[in-house]
C-alpha positions in Angstrom: -1.5 -1.6 -7.6 -0.2 -5.1 -7.2 1.7 -5.1 -10.4 3.3 -1.7 -9.6 4.4 -2.8 -6.2 5.7 -6.1 -7.4 7.8 -4.4 -10.1 9.1 -1.7 -7.7 10.0 -3.8 -4.7 10.0 -7.6 -5.5 8.3 -8.1 -2.2 8.6 -11.3 -0.1 5.0 -10.7 1.0 2.3 -8.6 -0.6 -1.4 -8.4 0.3 -3.8 -5.7 -0.9 -7.0 -5.6 1.1 -10.1 -3.8 -0.3 -11.6 -2.1 2.7 -14.1 -0.1 0.7 -17.2 -1.9 1.9 -16.4 -0.8 5.4 -16.6 2.8 4.3 -19.7 2.7 2.1 -21.4 6.1 2.4 -18.4 7.8 4.1 -16.3 10.6 2.7 -14.3 9.5 -0.3 -16.6 6.6 -1.2 -17.3 7.1 -4.9 -19.5 4.1 -5.3 -17.0 2.1 -7.3 -16.1 -0.2 -4.4 -12.5 0.7 -4.8 -11.9 3.7 -2.6 -10.2 2.4 0.6 -7.3 -0.1 0.7 -4.8 -1.6 3.1 -1.4 -2.7 1.7 0.6 -5.2 3.7 4.1 -5.5 2.1 7.4 -6.9 3.1 10.4 -6.2 1.0 14.2 -6.0 1.2 14.1 -2.5 -0.1 12.7 -1.4 3.2 15.7 -2.5 5.3 17.1 0.5 7.3 14.2 2.7 6.1 11.9 4.6 8.6 8.1 4.1 8.5 7.8 7.4 6.7 10.4 6.6 4.1 8.7 3.3 3.4 5.3 5.0 2.9 6.9 7.6 0.6 8.5 4.8 -1.5 5.2 3.1 -1.8 3.4 6.3 -2.7 6.0 7.1 -5.3 5.7 3.6 -6.9 1.9 4.0 -7.1 2.1 7.3 -8.8 -1.3 9.0 -9.1 -3.4 6.2 -7.7 -3.4 7.4 -4.1 -5.4 10.7 -3.9 -6.7 10.3 -7.5 -8.4 7.0 -7.8 -8.0 5.8 -4.2 -9.3 7.9 -1.3 -7.6 6.2 1.6 -4.6 3.9 1.7 -3.3 2.3 4.9 0.2 1.0 4.5 1.9 -1.7 6.7 5.4 -2.0 5.2 8.2 -4.1 6.8 11.6 -5.4 5.9 12.2 -9.2 6.1 13.6 -10.2 9.4 17.0 -11.9 9.4 17.2 -14.4 12.3 20.5 -15.0 14.1 
């Protein structure tokens, strides 16, 4: 996921948190330890995009990963702030 997101957005910040341990035994936990993730990303590509547009852009960049290999994906996508 990290490589796909870096290639698609050249983010100024990117953090991918594996939350799978918090969901052990819950729906979608396939036992691999890689079922639930949080993505925190900041990229210029998100300027003037709504939250929904940003999420759609990220899902498109990740292709079949969400819904196929990853059960749950929380996305916190922001644009860099420009002071002044």
